[in-house]
Every structure is written in structure tokens, then in C-alpha cells.
C-alpha positions as CSV (number, residue, x, y, z in Angstrom):
1,M,111.2,149.7,88.8
2,V,111.2,149.9,85.2
3,K,108.6,152.2,85.3
4,K,110.4,154.7,87.3
5,L,113.1,154.8,85.3
6,K,110.9,155.2,82.4
7,N,109.9,158.3,83.9
8,T,113.0,159.5,84.9
9,L,114.5,159.2,81.7
10,I,111.4,160.9,79.8
11,T,111.8,163.6,82.4
12,T,115.2,164.3,82.1
13,S,115.3,164.1,78.4
14,V,112.7,167.1,78.2
15,F,114.7,168.8,80.4
16,Y,117.8,168.3,78.6
17,L,115.9,169.1,75.3
18,I,114.3,172.3,76.6
19,I,117.6,173.3,78.4
20,G,119.7,172.5,75.0
21,I,117.4,174.4,72.8
22,F,117.6,177.5,75.4
23,M,121.3,176.9,75.1
24,L,121.8,176.9,71.1
25,L,119.5,180.1,70.8
26,F,120.4,182.3,73.7
27,P,124.5,181.3,74.7
28,V,125.1,185.0,76.5
29,V,122.1,185.2,78.1
30,V,123.0,181.5,79.3
31,S,126.4,182.2,80.4
32,D,125.7,185.5,81.9
33,F,122.8,183.7,83.9
34,I,125.1,180.9,85.2
35,C,127.8,183.4,86.4
36,Y,125.9,185.7,88.1
37,L,123.6,182.9,89.5
38,V,127.1,181.2,90.7
39,G,128.4,184.7,91.8
40,F,125.1,185.8,93.9
41,M,125.4,181.9,95.7
42,F,129.1,182.8,96.8
43,L,128.2,186.4,97.9
44,F,125.3,185.3,99.9
45,F,127.1,182.3,101.4
46,G,129.9,185.0,102.1
47,V,127.5,187.5,103.8
48,A,125.4,184.9,105.8
49,G,129.0,183.8,107.7
50,I,130.1,187.3,108.2
51,V,126.7,187.8,109.8
52,M,127.0,184.4,111.8
53,Y,130.2,185.6,113.1
54,A,129.0,189.0,114.1
55,K,126.3,187.0,116.2
56,T,128.7,184.7,117.9
57,E,129.3,186.0,121.2
58,V,131.9,183.4,121.7
59,K,134.6,183.9,119.5
60,T,136.6,180.5,118.8
61,P,139.6,179.6,116.5
62,Y,136.5,177.6,114.4
63,S,134.8,180.9,114.1
64,S,137.5,182.6,113.2
65,S,138.4,180.3,110.5
66,T,134.7,180.7,109.5
67,L,135.0,183.8,109.3
68,V,138.0,183.8,106.7
69,L,136.0,181.4,104.9
70,A,133.5,183.6,104.8
71,I,135.4,186.9,103.6
72,I,136.7,184.7,101.0
73,L,133.4,183.5,99.5
74,G,132.3,186.7,99.8
75,A,135.3,188.0,98.0
76,F,135.0,185.5,94.8
77,G,131.3,186.1,94.5
78,I,132.3,189.8,94.1
79,Y,135.0,188.6,91.5
80,I,132.6,186.7,89.6
81,F,129.9,189.8,89.7
82,L,133.1,191.7,88.0
83,N,134.3,189.3,85.4
84,P,131.7,186.8,84.6
85,K,133.6,185.7,81.5
86,A,136.6,184.4,83.5
87,F,134.1,182.2,85.8
88,A,132.5,181.4,82.3
89,S,135.0,179.3,80.7
90,F,135.0,176.7,83.5
91,I,131.5,175.5,82.8
92,P,132.8,173.2,79.1
93,L,134.6,171.6,82.1
94,V,132.1,170.6,84.4
95,V,129.4,169.8,81.6
96,G,132.2,167.5,79.9
97,I,132.9,165.6,83.4
98,F,129.0,165.3,83.4
99,L,129.1,164.0,79.7
100,L,132.1,161.5,80.4
101,A,130.0,160.3,83.8
102,D,127.1,159.6,81.4
103,A,128.5,157.9,78.6
104,V,130.0,155.3,80.6
105,S,126.7,155.1,82.3
106,K,125.1,154.1,78.5
107,L,127.9,152.0,77.3
108,S,126.9,150.0,80.8
109,M,123.4,150.4,79.1
110,A,124.6,148.9,76.1
111,L,126.8,146.1,77.3
112,D,123.4,145.1,79.4
113,L,121.3,145.4,76.1
114,K,124.0,142.9,74.5
115,K,123.4,140.6,77.8
116,Q,119.5,140.3,76.9
117,E,120.2,140.0,73.5
118,Y,118.6,143.0,72.3
119,I,119.4,142.9,68.0
120,N,120.0,146.9,68.1
121,W,122.0,147.0,71.0
122,W,125.1,148.6,69.1
123,H,123.0,151.7,68.6
124,M,123.1,152.5,72.8
125,L,127.1,151.7,71.9
126,I,127.9,154.2,69.4
127,T,125.7,156.5,71.2
128,S,127.5,156.3,74.3
129,F,130.9,156.5,72.5
130,I,129.6,159.8,70.5
131,I,128.9,161.4,74.0
132,L,132.1,160.3,74.7
133,V,134.2,162.0,72.8
134,L,132.2,165.2,73.3
135,G,132.8,165.1,76.7
136,L,136.4,164.5,76.1
137,I,136.3,167.5,73.7
138,L,135.2,169.5,76.5
139,V,137.3,168.6,79.1
140,F,140.6,169.0,76.9
141,N,139.7,171.9,74.3
142,P,137.0,174.3,76.0
143,F,136.9,176.5,73.1
144,E,138.0,180.0,73.4
145,V,135.0,182.0,72.7
146,I,132.0,180.8,75.1
147,T,129.2,181.5,73.2
148,V,130.4,179.0,70.7
149,T,130.3,176.6,73.7
150,I,127.6,177.0,75.5
151,R,125.8,176.2,72.0
152,I,127.8,173.1,71.6
153,I,127.0,172.1,75.0
154,G,123.3,173.0,74.3
155,A,123.6,170.4,71.1
156,I,125.2,167.6,73.0
157,L,122.3,167.6,75.9
158,M,120.1,167.6,72.6
159,I,121.9,164.3,71.8
160,D,122.0,163.3,75.0
161,A,118.1,163.8,75.6
162,L,117.7,161.9,72.0
163,S,119.7,159.1,73.3
164,N,117.5,158.7,76.4
165,I,114.6,158.5,74.2
166,F,116.6,155.6,72.6
167,T,117.1,154.2,75.7
168,I,113.5,154.2,77.1
169,Y,112.7,152.6,73.4
170,S,114.9,150.1,73.8
171,Y,114.4,148.7,77.2
172,S,111.0,148.5,76.5
173,K,111.3,146.7,73.2
174,V,113.5,144.2,75.9
175,I,111.2,144.2,78.6
176,V,108.4,143.3,76.0
177,K,109.7,140.3,74.9
């Protein structure tokens, strides 16, 4: 189980680090890519729903409501394609919520390290509070300029990756004990 946790944290850290670097270097590309990807997904589900409705021989109230939902999804997909910057403003909020959850997890790990009597448990505690503050900033003040926000998210993901590496190191010390 410990080996699985270690491998998962290493994989996650490498992924966060790569994504973070890419977000720092190419924020506009990342913003546009995310918006167009989400827009495509909504459009795809909308078109698929309309096609499914057209192929349905027996029309029911359920299939009619499915058609309405499909039309709304398709319209939202088109809206995102036409207005990617408006949709991009939601990205910081979503990442901020993710980081808040991650900070709570790291806080739990810090307390676990303290119970294990690991001397430097407080490093994880500080890291969890830093991630918590950064997550709160993204949730409550998602900035006006999306490229700055994406760069900040990239830097935060890199910090989170480094804290995961510290977690691996800390738990390795406790287990060796």
C-alpha cells in the first residue's frame, strides 16, 4: 500500500510539474485549449442528444426533455467557442476548489506525521497552509487577467508537486524508522 501511495504521488507530482511549467510558459494556449475542449465536449453531447432523439421512433416526455437538454448543451458549446474568454474566467474557481481539497488532505497528512513522531511534521503543516491560502485566493479573487491567473495556477501546481515530493520523502523516513 505504501509503495502504491509513493508511486501515485510521484506520478501526480511529475504530471503537476509538467502541466505547471506548460501553464507558466504558454498561458494563452492553455486557456484557449481548455475553453475549446470544453466547448467541443458540450457541442458533441448536444449533437449526440439531438441525433439520438431523431433516431428514436417513439417520442416520450423523457425523450423530449432529453432533446431540450441536448439543445441547451449544444448551444452552450457554441457559446464557449464564440466566447472562450468568458468561459475561461471559471478556471481559477475550479482549480481553487481542487487546491482547497488538496490542502485539507495535506493537513491530515501533517497531523498523521506528528502522530508518527516525525520531527519535521510541521513542514507539511506549513505547506498545507500555503496551498490553502493560494486556493482561497483563486476561489475568492480569480483576477481580471486570465493569463496571469493561468501562470499563477501553473506555479501553484508546481509548488503542489514539490510538496508531494516532500510528502514522499517524509513518509519514507517514518516507514524506515
